[in-house]
TORPA-4810 file (N, C-alpha, C, O; in nm, 3 decimals):
<nodes>
NODE_1_12.110_10.559_11.155_11.992_10.579_11.104_11.983_10.448_10.990_12.094_10.424_10.942_X
NODE_2_11.880_10.366_10.942_11.898_10.260_10.869_11.882_10.287_10.735_11.786_10.353_10.696_X
NODE_3_11.990_10.229_10.640_11.989_10.253_10.518_12.130_10.353_10.460_12.162_10.369_10.342_X
NODE_4_12.187_10.404_10.565_12.281_10.504_10.522_12.420_10.458_10.519_12.507_10.542_10.496_X
NODE_5_12.455_10.328_10.541_12.555_10.260_10.557_12.588_10.100_10.489_12.671_10.017_10.526_X
NODE_6_12.511_10.097_10.399_12.436_9.962_10.319_12.364_9.872_10.419_12.359_9.751_10.398_X
NODE_7_12.310_9.927_10.523_12.228_9.842_10.588_12.072_9.817_10.538_12.041_9.817_10.418_X
NODE_8_11.995_9.798_10.626_11.862_9.791_10.571_11.840_9.950_10.501_11.882_10.062_10.534_X
NODE_9_11.763_9.907_10.402_11.730_10.036_10.365_11.575_10.097_10.439_11.477_10.028_10.469_X
NODE_10_11.594_10.266_10.459_11.507_10.302_10.551_11.365_10.343_10.434_11.263_10.367_10.497_X
NODE_11_11.353_10.349_10.321_11.275_10.374_10.257_11.213_10.242_10.123_11.278_10.191_10.031_X
NODE_12_11.096_10.223_10.153_11.042_10.139_10.043_10.935_10.165_9.969_10.819_10.150_10.007_X
NODE_13_10.970_10.203_9.864_10.810_10.247_9.752_10.731_10.117_9.754_10.772_10.004_9.727_X
NODE_14_10.624_10.151_9.785_10.495_10.039_9.793_10.441_10.105_9.654_10.442_10.221_9.612_X
NODE_15_10.393_9.979_9.600_10.307_9.973_9.505_10.178_9.862_9.491_10.178_9.767_9.570_X
NODE_16_10.094_9.869_9.415_9.966_9.751_9.431_9.931_9.771_9.319_9.897_9.879_9.272_X
NODE_17_9.938_9.652_9.255_9.862_9.641_9.130_9.746_9.556_9.053_9.740_9.446_9.109_X
NODE_18_9.647_9.562_8.942_9.560_9.446_8.949_9.631_9.323_8.931_9.575_9.235_8.997_X
NODE_19_9.730_9.280_8.868_9.813_9.179_8.850_9.991_9.180_8.882_10.096_9.179_8.818_X
NODE_20_9.941_9.181_9.033_10.077_9.149_9.101_10.187_9.077_9.074_10.302_9.101_9.111_X
NODE_21_10.131_8.948_8.980_10.232_8.828_8.958_10.289_8.889_8.820_10.407_8.884_8.785_X
NODE_22_10.203_8.937_8.763_10.250_8.993_8.624_10.358_9.095_8.637_10.458_9.073_8.569_X
NODE_23_10.357_9.182_8.697_10.387_9.297_8.784_10.568_9.260_8.836_10.663_9.334_8.811_X
NODE_24_10.577_9.125_8.914_10.654_9.087_8.941_10.760_9.022_8.847_10.883_9.022_8.859_X
NODE_25_10.676_8.961_8.741_10.752_8.877_8.665_10.842_8.983_8.595_10.961_8.951_8.601_X
NODE_26_10.811_9.131_8.513_10.796_9.209_8.438_10.957_9.276_8.536_11.067_9.303_8.489_X
NODE_27_10.917_9.282_8.657_11.046_9.402_8.739_11.120_9.286_8.740_11.214_9.316_8.667_X
NODE_28_11.136_9.183_8.772_11.235_9.072_8.764_11.318_9.043_8.635_11.439_9.062_8.620_X
NODE_29_11.235_8.997_8.551_11.278_8.981_8.437_11.344_9.091_8.333_11.443_9.071_8.262_X
NODE_30_11.295_9.167_8.337_11.299_9.313_8.251_11.392_9.416_8.292_11.481_9.474_8.230_X
NODE_31_11.345_9.425_8.429_11.429_9.565_8.463_11.504_9.506_8.644_11.505_9.569_8.750_X
NODE_32_11.554_9.376_8.618_11.647_9.348_8.693_11.648_9.336_8.851_11.742_9.313_8.926_X
NODE_33_11.518_9.356_8.877_11.488_9.322_9.029_11.500_9.183_9.048_11.496_9.101_8.957_X
NODE_34_11.517_9.153_9.188_11.572_9.011_9.274_11.410_8.983_9.361_11.365_9.064_9.442_X
NODE_35_11.359_8.887_9.333_11.244_8.834_9.433_11.315_8.787_9.555_11.388_8.688_9.560_X
NODE_36_11.268_8.916_9.716_11.315_8.831_9.798_11.203_8.730_9.849_11.218_8.614_9.887_X
NODE_37_11.069_8.818_9.839_10.992_8.743_9.919_10.830_8.721_9.856_10.799_8.813_9.780_X
NODE_38_10.749_8.642_9.869_10.613_8.653_9.787_10.500_8.591_9.936_10.515_8.488_10.002_X
NODE_39_10.408_8.681_9.947_10.314_8.606_10.036_10.204_8.619_9.917_10.184_8.711_9.837_X
NODE_40_10.139_8.491_9.935_9.994_8.462_9.861_9.908_8.466_9.934_9.936_8.457_10.053_X
NODE_41_9.786_8.480_9.899_9.644_8.447_10.002_9.607_8.302_9.920_9.677_8.255_9.829_X
NODE_42_9.496_8.248_9.967_9.454_8.180_9.962_9.398_8.150_9.777_9.404_8.047_9.709_X
NODE_43_9.352_8.272_9.746_9.295_8.281_9.612_9.400_8.331_9.518_9.365_8.370_9.407_X
NODE_44_9.547_8.334_9.559_9.662_8.335_9.456_9.699_8.462_9.462_9.814_8.492_9.429_X
NODE_45_9.600_8.568_9.511_9.687_8.703_9.503_9.800_8.728_9.593_9.830_8.671_9.698_X
NODE_46_9.855_8.824_9.531_9.984_8.874_9.640_9.933_8.948_9.728_9.867_9.049_9.704_X
NODE_47_9.967_8.891_9.866_9.925_9.017_9.994_10.064_9.080_10.009_10.054_9.181_10.079_X
NODE_48_10.134_9.067_9.986_10.259_9.093_10.017_10.418_9.029_9.924_10.435_8.907_9.924_X
NODE_49_10.521_9.116_9.852_10.613_9.106_9.755_10.737_9.193_9.823_10.712_9.310_9.851_X
NODE_50_10.856_9.147_9.848_10.948_9.223_9.834_11.072_9.192_9.730_11.133_9.086_9.722_X
NODE_51_11.093_9.316_9.651_11.179_9.292_9.534_11.320_9.399_9.560_11.308_9.517_9.596_X
NODE_52_11.429_9.342_9.539_11.517_9.424_9.594_11.605_9.451_9.461_11.609_9.361_9.378_X
NODE_53_11.692_9.595_9.434_11.789_9.586_9.383_11.891_9.671_9.436_11.870_9.776_9.497_X
NODE_54_12.031_9.608_9.403_12.127_9.727_9.487_12.127_9.708_9.632_12.159_9.600_9.681_X
NODE_55_12.096_9.800_9.694_12.049_9.810_9.831_11.938_9.885_9.859_11.920_9.962_9.953_X
NODE_56_11.873_9.859_9.778_11.715_9.925_9.801_11.591_9.823_9.761_11.618_9.716_9.706_X
NODE_57_11.479_9.853_9.784_11.366_9.749_9.767_11.245_9.817_9.717_11.227_9.939_9.719_X
NODE_58_11.160_9.722_9.670_11.018_9.794_9.668_10.944_9.664_9.712_10.976_9.545_9.711_X
NODE_59_10.808_9.748_9.758_10.718_9.629_9.847_10.561_9.604_9.701_10.474_9.680_9.659_X
NODE_60_10.577_9.543_9.689_10.447_9.495_9.599_10.336_9.426_9.658_10.346_9.368_9.766_X
NODE_61_10.214_9.431_9.579_10.074_9.348_9.644_9.967_9.368_9.581_9.954_9.486_9.549_X
NODE_62_9.870_9.288_9.543_9.729_9.300_9.496_9.645_9.398_9.538_9.620_9.413_9.658_X
NODE_63_9.577_9.499_9.413_9.479_9.576_9.476_9.361_9.512_9.498_9.323_9.430_9.414_X
NODE_64_9.289_9.535_9.601_9.161_9.484_9.625_9.131_9.375_9.708_9.030_9.305_9.697_X
NODE_65_9.225_9.363_9.795_9.221_9.260_9.878_9.192_9.332_10.002_9.201_9.259_10.100_X
NODE_66_9.162_9.441_10.026_9.123_9.496_10.160_9.233_9.544_10.249_9.354_9.546_10.226_X
NODE_67_9.168_9.584_10.355_9.305_9.664_10.430_9.315_9.819_10.440_9.244_9.880_10.360_X
NODE_68_9.377_9.881_10.511_9.371_10.019_10.535_9.476_10.094_10.378_9.454_10.189_10.302_X
NODE_69_9.566_10.013_10.386_9.668_10.035_10.273_9.596_10.043_10.157_9.601_10.155_10.106_X
NODE_70_9.517_9.944_10.086_9.445_9.886_9.985_9.298_10.025_9.980_9.252_10.071_9.875_X
NODE_71_9.260_10.057_10.097_9.192_10.121_10.038_9.202_10.305_10.034_9.130_10.389_9.979_X
NODE_72_9.318_10.316_10.113_9.376_10.448_10.104_9.454_10.467_9.947_9.464_10.579_9.895_X
NODE_73_9.504_10.343_9.884_9.541_10.348_9.762_9.460_10.353_9.660_9.501_10.390_9.550_X
NODE_74_9.317_10.312_9.684_9.183_10.301_9.570_9.188_10.449_9.490_9.164_10.558_9.540_X
NODE_75_9.217_10.426_9.381_9.190_10.527_9.285_9.324_10.611_9.246_9.318_10.703_9.164_X
NODE_76_9.436_10.575_9.306_9.524_10.666_9.299_9.589_10.589_9.127_9.574_10.489_9.057_X
NODE_77_9.647_10.690_9.131_9.704_10.729_8.966_9.870_10.662_8.989_9.915_10.654_9.104_X
NODE_78_9.952_10.617_8.872_10.089_10.569_8.874_10.146_10.586_8.938_10.089_10.672_9.005_X
NODE_79_10.270_10.560_8.996_10.355_10.619_9.082_10.488_10.616_8.970_10.489_10.562_8.860_X
NODE_80_10.582_10.683_9.028_10.736_10.665_8.966_10.850_10.681_9.035_10.883_10.789_9.084_X
NODE_81_10.944_10.532_9.046_11.027_10.530_9.113_11.141_10.565_9.046_11.129_10.564_8.924_X
NODE_82_11.307_10.613_9.112_11.381_10.600_9.037_11.506_10.523_9.098_11.554_10.569_9.202_X
NODE_83_11.555_10.425_9.048_11.653_10.349_9.097_11.806_10.379_9.042_11.816_10.430_8.931_X
NODE_84_11.896_10.358_9.098_12.033_10.390_9.091_12.069_10.213_9.022_12.027_10.108_9.070_X
NODE_85_12.136_10.226_8.928_12.229_10.120_8.828_12.354_10.144_8.820_12.386_10.260_8.845_X
NODE_86_12.448_10.061_8.790_12.582_10.078_8.792_12.607_10.083_8.606_12.695_10.150_8.553_X
NODE_87_12.522_10.010_8.543_12.548_10.006_8.386_12.441_10.038_8.316_12.376_9.947_8.266_X
NODE_88_12.388_10.217_8.291_12.242_10.217_8.260_12.232_10.140_8.120_12.139_10.062_8.100_X
NODE_89_12.336_10.164_8.016_12.302_10.119_7.860_12.285_9.924_7.899_12.195_9.857_7.847_X
NODE_90_12.363_9.880_7.971_12.324_9.715_7.973_12.184_9.707_8.060_12.101_9.621_8.028_X
NODE_91_12.164_9.770_8.140_12.012_9.781_8.183_11.881_9.817_8.089_11.763_9.788_8.110_X
NODE_92_11.926_9.873_8.005_11.868_9.933_7.915_11.817_9.812_7.783_11.705_9.799_7.732_X
NODE_93_11.927_9.746_7.759_11.957_9.651_7.712_11.838_9.509_7.752_11.782_9.428_7.677_X
NODE_94_11.836_9.522_7.867_11.779_9.373_7.905_11.654_9.422_7.885_11.582_9.351_7.815_X
NODE_95_11.586_9.572_7.947_11.471_9.589_7.944_11.397_9.581_7.791_11.281_9.542_7.771_X
NODE_96_11.479_9.620_7.703_11.432_9.624_7.562_11.409_9.482_7.515_11.308_9.447_7.454_X
NODE_97_11.529_9.386_7.553_11.522_9.263_7.515_11.390_9.180_7.576_11.362_9.066_7.540_X
NODE_98_11.330_9.242_7.656_11.254_9.165_7.753_11.081_9.208_7.735_10.981_9.154_7.783_X
NODE_99_11.099_9.361_7.622_10.992_9.404_7.573_10.919_9.536_7.689_10.801_9.549_7.724_X
NODE_100_10.995_9.589_7.712_10.969_9.670_7.808_10.936_9.807_7.739_11.012_9.851_7.652_X
NODE_101_10.843_9.864_7.770_10.748_9.998_7.693_10.902_10.105_7.759_10.922_10.134_7.877_X
NODE_102_10.994_10.145_7.632_11.078_10.274_7.681_11.012_10.377_7.653_10.952_10.381_7.546_X
NODE_103_11.007_10.511_7.764_11.006_10.606_7.746_11.075_10.724_7.706_11.040_10.823_7.641_X
NODE_104_11.224_10.675_7.783_11.305_10.775_7.741_11.439_10.652_7.688_11.434_10.535_7.725_X
NODE_105_11.518_10.689_7.624_11.654_10.586_7.579_11.760_10.657_7.666_11.746_10.777_7.689_X
NODE_106_11.885_10.576_7.724_11.971_10.640_7.801_12.017_10.789_7.730_12.038_10.813_7.611_X
NODE_107_12.023_10.877_7.843_12.046_10.998_7.822_12.135_11.066_7.891_12.092_11.079_8.005_X
NODE_108_12.232_11.112_7.879_12.306_11.191_7.967_12.249_11.338_8.009_12.234_11.436_7.936_X
NODE_109_12.224_11.324_8.143_12.154_11.440_8.195_12.270_11.550_8.229_12.387_11.515_8.237_X
NODE_110_12.227_11.698_8.252_12.266_11.802_8.240_12.367_11.812_8.430_12.467_11.876_8.464_X
NODE_111_12.270_11.711_8.508_12.323_11.711_8.645_12.450_11.629_8.648_12.527_11.621_8.745_X
NODE_112_12.465_11.563_8.519_12.559_11.449_8.551_12.516_11.311_8.553_12.591_11.217_8.528_X
NODE_113_12.399_11.300_8.582_12.334_11.129_8.562_12.335_11.088_8.405_12.343_11.179_8.323_X
NODE_114_12.326_10.953_8.361_12.266_10.910_8.293_12.159_10.821_8.302_12.167_10.724_8.377_X
NODE_115_12.060_10.846_8.234_11.924_10.794_8.261_11.853_10.737_8.191_11.843_10.810_8.092_X
NODE_116_11.763_10.604_8.168_11.637_10.593_8.051_11.560_10.587_8.174_11.597_10.595_8.291_X
NODE_117_11.421_10.570_8.115_11.304_10.610_8.178_11.198_10.461_8.098_11.184_10.456_7.976_X
NODE_118_11.146_10.374_8.175_11.034_10.268_8.091_10.914_10.259_8.204_10.915_10.285_8.324_X
NODE_119_10.812_10.213_8.117_10.667_10.220_8.190_10.616_10.086_8.210_10.576_10.017_8.115_X
NODE_120_10.615_10.041_8.351_10.561_9.877_8.343_10.415_9.850_8.291_10.345_9.922_8.219_X
NODE_121_10.383_9.709_8.356_10.256_9.687_8.280_10.112_9.781_8.315_10.020_9.802_8.237_X
NODE_122_10.125_9.829_8.459_9.993_9.891_8.501_10.024_10.021_8.499_9.946_10.091_8.564_X
NODE_123_10.144_10.098_8.424_10.157_10.249_8.439_10.237_10.333_8.498_10.247_10.453_8.470_X
NODE_124_10.309_10.264_8.599_10.423_10.322_8.668_10.503_10.332_8.626_10.536_10.236_8.556_X
NODE_125_10.598_10.448_8.632_10.714_10.492_8.544_10.828_10.432_8.662_10.834_10.423_8.785_X
NODE_126_10.899_10.403_8.565_11.046_10.393_8.643_11.181_10.429_8.553_11.193_10.399_8.434_X
NODE_127_11.275_10.499_8.629_11.328_10.591_8.608_11.475_10.468_8.631_11.460_10.380_8.716_X
NODE_128_11.563_10.471_8.577_11.698_10.356_8.584_11.825_10.493_8.562_11.812_10.588_8.485_X
NODE_129_11.921_10.472_8.638_12.036_10.590_8.646_12.143_10.573_8.729_12.137_10.489_8.818_X
NODE_130_12.259_10.653_8.710_12.340_10.659_8.780_12.341_10.794_8.897_12.447_10.829_8.949_X
NODE_131_12.225_10.855_8.924_12.208_10.954_9.014_12.213_10.896_9.124_12.140_10.797_9.130_X
NODE_132_12.284_10.924_9.234_12.299_10.888_9.360_12.341_10.949_9.464_12.432_10.901_9.532_X
NODE_133_12.292_11.044_9.489_12.386_11.159_9.636_12.393_11.108_9.708_12.311_11.019_9.728_X
NODE_134_12.518_11.137_9.810_12.509_11.125_9.959_12.435_11.141_10.016_12.357_11.226_9.975_X
NODE_135_12.408_11.086_10.125_12.290_11.133_10.250_12.381_11.118_10.364_12.455_11.022_10.382_X
NODE_136_12.372_11.214_10.434_12.474_11.222_10.512_12.404_11.171_10.653_12.290_11.216_10.668_X
NODE_137_12.447_11.090_10.753_12.372_11.008_10.864_12.344_11.120_10.994_12.286_11.083_11.096_X
</nodes>
């Protein structure tokens, strides 16, 4: 199965933004993602982008350019995504240094994880922490 041994992830959260370019800039600069690919339309909108962190990825696009997914997501509220990071405190400092809105500072959880939570430019909630359960293939 894909994504269980460090290969290609098998799940990609997919988010649409009114201003996908600004979202990509915040996710890469403040929240530590790496831009893998960005495909733009003739009007400069982001048709499809892939950002990665660790062995996971997220797909980003612009709202309002049509298609089945865009239509299905119309009016959808913010989403929440959890991302595993090695050093929560260093990751949090980077987010703060780049002006990210922090909803919860690094906090030790009862289940053994250390997490913090931020909101992106369009209201999506990003949690970053050490919780990474094993998934048996």
